[in-house]
VMD Tcl script that builds the backbone (N, CA, C; Angstrom):
set m [mol new atoms 270]
animate dup $m
set s [atomselect $m all]
$s set {name element resname resid chain x y z} {
  {N N MET 1 A 100.686 14.207 -78.934}
  {CA C MET 1 A 99.495 13.725 -78.018}
  {C C MET 1 A 99.828 12.641 -77.545}
  {N N ALA 2 A 99.627 12.383 -76.194}
  {CA C ALA 2 A 99.962 11.043 -75.376}
  {C C ALA 2 A 98.838 10.294 -75.593}
  {N N LEU 3 A 98.797 8.799 -75.606}
  {CA C LEU 3 A 97.943 8.145 -76.367}
  {C C LEU 3 A 97.437 7.666 -74.655}
  {N N PRO 4 A 96.015 7.791 -75.004}
  {CA C PRO 4 A 95.264 7.295 -73.617}
  {C C PRO 4 A 95.422 5.874 -73.660}
  {N N LYS 5 A 95.126 5.420 -72.127}
  {CA C LYS 5 A 95.394 3.881 -71.584}
  {C C LYS 5 A 94.075 3.670 -70.919}
  {N N LYS 6 A 93.080 4.404 -70.576}
  {CA C LYS 6 A 91.760 4.271 -70.317}
  {C C LYS 6 A 90.299 5.449 -70.988}
  {N N ILE 7 A 89.253 4.537 -71.092}
  {CA C ILE 7 A 88.378 5.013 -71.758}
  {C C ILE 7 A 87.233 5.317 -70.964}
  {N N VAL 8 A 86.722 6.697 -70.582}
  {CA C VAL 8 A 85.606 6.599 -69.860}
  {C C VAL 8 A 84.568 7.488 -70.576}
  {N N LEU 9 A 83.396 7.074 -70.349}
  {CA C LEU 9 A 81.913 7.633 -70.761}
  {C C LEU 9 A 81.590 9.086 -69.880}
  {N N ASP 10 A 81.203 10.254 -70.330}
  {CA C ASP 10 A 81.068 11.123 -69.393}
  {C C ASP 10 A 79.509 11.050 -69.623}
  {N N ASP 11 A 78.850 12.296 -69.582}
  {CA C ASP 11 A 77.477 12.343 -69.282}
  {C C ASP 11 A 77.003 12.210 -70.712}
  {N N GLY 12 A 77.569 13.537 -71.690}
  {CA C GLY 12 A 76.915 13.223 -72.752}
  {C C GLY 12 A 77.280 11.884 -73.710}
  {N N GLY 13 A 78.464 11.388 -73.086}
  {CA C GLY 13 A 78.664 10.112 -74.115}
  {C C GLY 13 A 77.817 9.066 -73.856}
  {N N LYS 14 A 77.199 9.198 -72.270}
  {CA C LYS 14 A 76.211 8.309 -72.247}
  {C C LYS 14 A 74.992 8.398 -72.591}
  {N N ARG 15 A 74.421 10.121 -72.738}
  {CA C ARG 15 A 73.346 10.398 -73.370}
  {C C ARG 15 A 73.484 9.971 -74.843}
  {N N SER 16 A 74.511 10.127 -75.646}
  {CA C SER 16 A 74.359 9.729 -76.931}
  {C C SER 16 A 74.526 8.258 -77.218}
  {N N LEU 17 A 75.145 7.404 -76.098}
  {CA C LEU 17 A 74.858 5.983 -76.503}
  {C C LEU 17 A 73.490 5.590 -76.575}
  {N N LYS 18 A 72.703 5.845 -75.581}
  {CA C LYS 18 A 71.212 5.655 -75.039}
  {C C LYS 18 A 70.461 6.013 -76.450}
  {N N LYS 19 A 70.912 7.037 -77.494}
  {CA C LYS 19 A 69.966 7.066 -78.324}
  {C C LYS 19 A 70.727 6.403 -79.571}
  {N N LEU 20 A 71.379 5.520 -79.495}
  {CA C LEU 20 A 72.002 4.378 -80.525}
  {C C LEU 20 A 70.944 3.104 -80.383}
  {N N PRO 21 A 70.713 2.182 -81.489}
  {CA C PRO 21 A 70.231 1.191 -81.306}
  {C C PRO 21 A 70.944 -0.048 -80.596}
  {N N GLN 22 A 69.767 -0.515 -79.985}
  {CA C GLN 22 A 70.594 -1.603 -78.834}
  {C C GLN 22 A 71.715 -2.441 -79.188}
  {N N SER 23 A 71.490 -2.960 -80.412}
  {CA C SER 23 A 72.455 -3.578 -81.149}
  {C C SER 23 A 73.765 -2.931 -81.104}
  {N N ALA 24 A 73.928 -1.353 -81.752}
  {CA C ALA 24 A 75.273 -0.830 -81.572}
  {C C ALA 24 A 75.538 -0.324 -80.222}
  {N N GLN 25 A 74.771 -0.088 -79.397}
  {CA C GLN 25 A 75.273 -0.056 -77.723}
  {C C GLN 25 A 75.951 -1.548 -77.360}
  {N N ARG 26 A 75.385 -2.148 -77.520}
  {CA C ARG 26 A 76.369 -3.806 -77.124}
  {C C ARG 26 A 77.554 -3.551 -77.801}
  {N N LEU 27 A 77.472 -3.253 -79.081}
  {CA C LEU 27 A 78.744 -3.020 -79.843}
  {C C LEU 27 A 80.093 -2.042 -79.440}
  {N N VAL 28 A 79.405 -0.896 -79.104}
  {CA C VAL 28 A 80.134 0.144 -78.314}
  {C C VAL 28 A 80.664 -0.143 -77.094}
  {N N LEU 29 A 79.731 -0.923 -76.099}
  {CA C LEU 29 A 80.275 -1.204 -74.720}
  {C C LEU 29 A 81.301 -2.352 -74.805}
  {N N LYS 30 A 80.900 -3.111 -75.674}
  {CA C LYS 30 A 81.962 -4.144 -75.900}
  {C C LYS 30 A 83.142 -3.735 -75.950}
  {N N LYS 31 A 83.514 -3.075 -77.335}
  {CA C LYS 31 A 84.726 -2.513 -77.698}
  {C C LYS 31 A 85.405 -1.591 -76.125}
  {N N LEU 32 A 84.537 -0.667 -75.696}
  {CA C LEU 32 A 85.279 0.051 -74.864}
  {C C LEU 32 A 85.718 -0.704 -73.851}
  {N N CYS 33 A 85.027 -1.713 -73.272}
  {CA C CYS 33 A 85.633 -2.613 -72.516}
  {C C CYS 33 A 86.916 -3.662 -72.683}
  {N N GLU 34 A 86.937 -3.713 -74.147}
  {CA C GLU 34 A 88.155 -4.481 -74.845}
  {C C GLU 34 A 88.916 -3.395 -74.690}
  {N N TYR 35 A 89.030 -2.050 -75.201}
  {CA C TYR 35 A 89.944 -1.255 -75.213}
  {C C TYR 35 A 90.413 -0.734 -73.659}
  {N N ASN 36 A 89.797 -1.029 -72.719}
  {CA C ASN 36 A 90.116 -0.756 -71.353}
  {C C ASN 36 A 90.831 -1.740 -70.751}
  {N N GLU 37 A 90.475 -3.215 -70.951}
  {CA C GLU 37 A 91.456 -4.352 -70.668}
  {C C GLU 37 A 92.722 -4.477 -71.157}
  {N N LYS 38 A 92.749 -4.040 -72.656}
  {CA C LYS 38 A 93.821 -4.077 -73.598}
  {C C LYS 38 A 94.291 -2.840 -74.038}
  {N N PRO 39 A 94.774 -1.990 -73.522}
  {CA C PRO 39 A 95.173 -0.571 -74.055}
  {C C PRO 39 A 96.234 -0.363 -75.187}
  {N N GLN 40 A 96.935 -1.280 -75.561}
  {CA C GLN 40 A 97.604 -1.456 -76.849}
  {C C GLN 40 A 96.753 -1.224 -77.915}
  {N N LEU 41 A 95.242 -1.767 -77.727}
  {CA C LEU 41 A 94.492 -1.919 -78.908}
  {C C LEU 41 A 93.812 -0.353 -79.321}
  {N N ILE 42 A 94.185 0.689 -78.425}
  {CA C ILE 42 A 93.714 1.762 -78.788}
  {C C ILE 42 A 94.595 2.459 -79.535}
  {N N ALA 43 A 95.691 2.406 -79.515}
  {CA C ALA 43 A 96.864 3.030 -80.217}
  {C C ALA 43 A 96.165 3.200 -81.945}
  {N N SER 44 A 95.962 2.001 -82.440}
  {CA C SER 44 A 95.468 1.925 -83.618}
  {C C SER 44 A 94.212 2.408 -84.319}
  {N N ASN 45 A 93.280 2.849 -83.068}
  {CA C ASN 45 A 92.071 3.521 -83.229}
  {C C ASN 45 A 91.860 4.700 -82.832}
  {N N VAL 46 A 92.977 5.319 -82.489}
  {CA C VAL 46 A 92.637 6.854 -81.980}
  {C C VAL 46 A 93.804 7.860 -82.796}
  {N N LYS 47 A 92.847 8.971 -83.174}
  {CA C LYS 47 A 93.408 10.144 -83.874}
  {C C LYS 47 A 93.051 11.476 -83.137}
  {N N GLN 48 A 94.078 12.365 -83.140}
  {CA C GLN 48 A 93.710 13.642 -83.107}
  {C C GLN 48 A 92.677 14.620 -83.842}
  {N N LEU 49 A 91.899 15.034 -83.805}
  {CA C LEU 49 A 91.033 15.589 -84.630}
  {C C LEU 49 A 92.186 17.216 -85.173}
  {N N THR 50 A 91.949 17.570 -86.438}
  {CA C THR 50 A 92.595 19.022 -86.900}
  {C C THR 50 A 91.551 20.078 -86.386}
  {N N ASP 51 A 92.331 21.072 -86.327}
  {CA C ASP 51 A 91.302 22.435 -86.100}
  {C C ASP 51 A 89.962 22.115 -85.070}
  {N N THR 52 A 90.278 21.912 -84.056}
  {CA C THR 52 A 89.120 21.714 -83.111}
  {C C THR 52 A 89.732 22.489 -81.782}
  {N N THR 53 A 89.242 23.268 -81.187}
  {CA C THR 53 A 89.549 24.003 -79.913}
  {C C THR 53 A 88.518 23.730 -78.781}
  {N N PRO 54 A 88.658 22.902 -77.597}
  {CA C PRO 54 A 90.091 22.444 -77.601}
  {C C PRO 54 A 90.383 21.261 -78.357}
  {N N PRO 55 A 91.398 21.017 -78.053}
  {CA C PRO 55 A 91.880 19.656 -78.862}
  {C C PRO 55 A 90.906 18.519 -78.786}
  {N N LYS 56 A 90.475 17.709 -79.503}
  {CA C LYS 56 A 89.524 16.685 -79.707}
  {C C LYS 56 A 90.004 15.390 -80.109}
  {N N THR 57 A 89.562 14.186 -79.612}
  {CA C THR 57 A 90.105 13.033 -80.133}
  {C C THR 57 A 88.927 12.291 -80.314}
  {N N ARG 58 A 89.304 11.179 -81.533}
  {CA C ARG 58 A 88.301 10.426 -82.079}
  {C C ARG 58 A 88.775 9.196 -81.769}
  {N N LEU 59 A 87.778 7.928 -81.371}
  {CA C LEU 59 A 88.019 6.667 -81.276}
  {C C LEU 59 A 87.331 6.182 -82.064}
  {N N ARG 60 A 87.902 5.136 -83.260}
  {CA C ARG 60 A 87.164 4.354 -83.937}
  {C C ARG 60 A 86.662 3.109 -82.931}
  {N N ILE 61 A 85.180 2.946 -83.136}
  {CA C ILE 61 A 84.324 2.185 -82.405}
  {C C ILE 61 A 83.611 1.208 -83.651}
  {N N GLY 62 A 84.023 0.347 -84.320}
  {CA C GLY 62 A 83.542 -0.057 -85.758}
  {C C GLY 62 A 82.807 1.009 -86.329}
  {N N ASP 63 A 81.766 1.111 -86.666}
  {CA C ASP 63 A 81.053 1.906 -87.611}
  {C C ASP 63 A 80.732 3.129 -86.736}
  {N N TYR 64 A 81.067 3.313 -85.681}
  {CA C TYR 64 A 80.687 4.482 -84.734}
  {C C TYR 64 A 82.310 5.041 -84.226}
  {N N ARG 65 A 81.813 6.300 -84.224}
  {CA C ARG 65 A 83.128 7.031 -83.487}
  {C C ARG 65 A 82.854 7.675 -82.017}
  {N N GLY 66 A 83.835 7.878 -81.389}
  {CA C GLY 66 A 83.327 8.290 -80.088}
  {C C GLY 66 A 84.614 9.681 -79.896}
  {N N VAL 67 A 84.085 10.807 -79.622}
  {CA C VAL 67 A 84.655 11.922 -79.759}
  {C C VAL 67 A 84.988 12.526 -78.168}
  {N N GLY 68 A 86.216 12.973 -77.583}
  {CA C GLY 68 A 85.905 13.556 -76.786}
  {C C GLY 68 A 87.525 14.110 -76.707}
  {N N ILE 69 A 87.863 14.448 -75.060}
  {CA C ILE 69 A 89.227 15.050 -74.899}
  {C C ILE 69 A 90.038 14.260 -74.151}
  {N N VAL 70 A 91.389 14.103 -74.207}
  {CA C VAL 70 A 92.359 13.520 -73.471}
  {C C VAL 70 A 92.953 14.217 -72.436}
  {N N VAL 71 A 92.663 13.921 -71.119}
  {CA C VAL 71 A 93.393 14.133 -69.618}
  {C C VAL 71 A 93.822 13.366 -69.265}
  {N N GLY 72 A 95.471 13.849 -69.129}
  {CA C GLY 72 A 96.476 12.652 -68.509}
  {C C GLY 72 A 96.245 11.604 -69.340}
  {N N ASP 73 A 96.018 10.454 -68.799}
  {CA C ASP 73 A 95.871 9.127 -69.717}
  {C C ASP 73 A 94.710 8.464 -69.929}
  {N N THR 74 A 93.430 9.661 -69.573}
  {CA C THR 74 A 92.330 9.095 -70.006}
  {C C THR 74 A 91.655 9.729 -70.990}
  {N N LEU 75 A 90.861 8.811 -71.976}
  {CA C LEU 75 A 90.116 9.567 -73.261}
  {C C LEU 75 A 88.720 9.574 -72.669}
  {N N TYR 76 A 88.180 11.007 -72.231}
  {CA C TYR 76 A 86.972 11.063 -71.959}
  {C C TYR 76 A 85.952 11.237 -72.874}
  {N N ILE 77 A 85.173 10.472 -73.556}
  {CA C ILE 77 A 84.424 10.558 -74.625}
  {C C ILE 77 A 83.094 11.200 -73.985}
  {N N ASN 78 A 82.470 12.517 -74.820}
  {CA C ASN 78 A 81.470 13.307 -74.841}
  {C C ASN 78 A 80.350 12.809 -75.712}
  {N N ILE 79 A 80.737 12.137 -76.978}
  {CA C ILE 79 A 79.615 12.025 -78.125}
  {C C ILE 79 A 80.092 10.546 -78.704}
  {N N ILE 80 A 79.107 9.871 -78.984}
  {CA C ILE 80 A 79.548 8.801 -79.722}
  {C C ILE 80 A 78.228 9.192 -81.002}
  {N N ILE 81 A 78.818 8.859 -82.304}
  {CA C ILE 81 A 77.950 9.294 -83.521}
  {C C ILE 81 A 78.608 8.054 -84.526}
  {N N ASP 82 A 77.284 7.909 -85.455}
  {CA C ASP 82 A 77.635 7.199 -86.547}
  {C C ASP 82 A 78.946 7.740 -87.186}
  {N N ARG 83 A 79.987 7.046 -87.904}
  {CA C ARG 83 A 80.976 7.468 -88.537}
  {C C ARG 83 A 80.404 8.482 -89.706}
  {N N LYS 84 A 79.323 7.886 -90.273}
  {CA C LYS 84 A 78.833 9.053 -91.731}
  {C C LYS 84 A 78.568 10.411 -91.043}
  {N N ASP 85 A 77.972 10.873 -89.781}
  {CA C ASP 85 A 77.680 12.082 -89.250}
  {C C ASP 85 A 79.025 12.729 -88.722}
  {N N LEU 86 A 80.092 12.204 -88.430}
  {CA C LEU 86 A 81.220 12.770 -87.764}
  {C C LEU 86 A 81.555 14.102 -88.103}
  {N N GLU 87 A 81.764 14.393 -89.543}
  {CA C GLU 87 A 81.987 15.609 -90.329}
  {C C GLU 87 A 81.023 16.642 -89.802}
  {N N ARG 88 A 79.672 16.567 -90.148}
  {CA C ARG 88 A 78.672 17.586 -89.709}
  {C C ARG 88 A 78.663 17.894 -88.287}
  {N N SER 89 A 78.791 17.008 -87.193}
  {CA C SER 89 A 78.683 17.406 -85.895}
  {C C SER 89 A 80.055 17.780 -84.917}
  {N N ILE 90 A 81.016 17.485 -85.745}
  {CA C ILE 90 A 82.124 18.346 -84.966}
  {C C ILE 90 A 82.504 19.516 -85.415}
}
mol reanalyze $m
mol bondsrecalc $m
mol representation Tube
mol addrep $m
């Protein structure tokens, strides 16, 4: 898996972000900006999920996880969820 250098929220990612509490929304947006400014931080916070078709990638954002697909050097996040709920929703 090639490591992404850029992170983008697609429509699903934006919808799931709006469902989070405001404090969590601020944290997630702050972290995404941080990752986009310093792509080297992404490497230790990204992991390819096993047994998913198409291959999905998980991005750690504090207590939340962004899940999406990597296209080229961009990670398109289509859902943001609490880490406790990750197993049930993937």
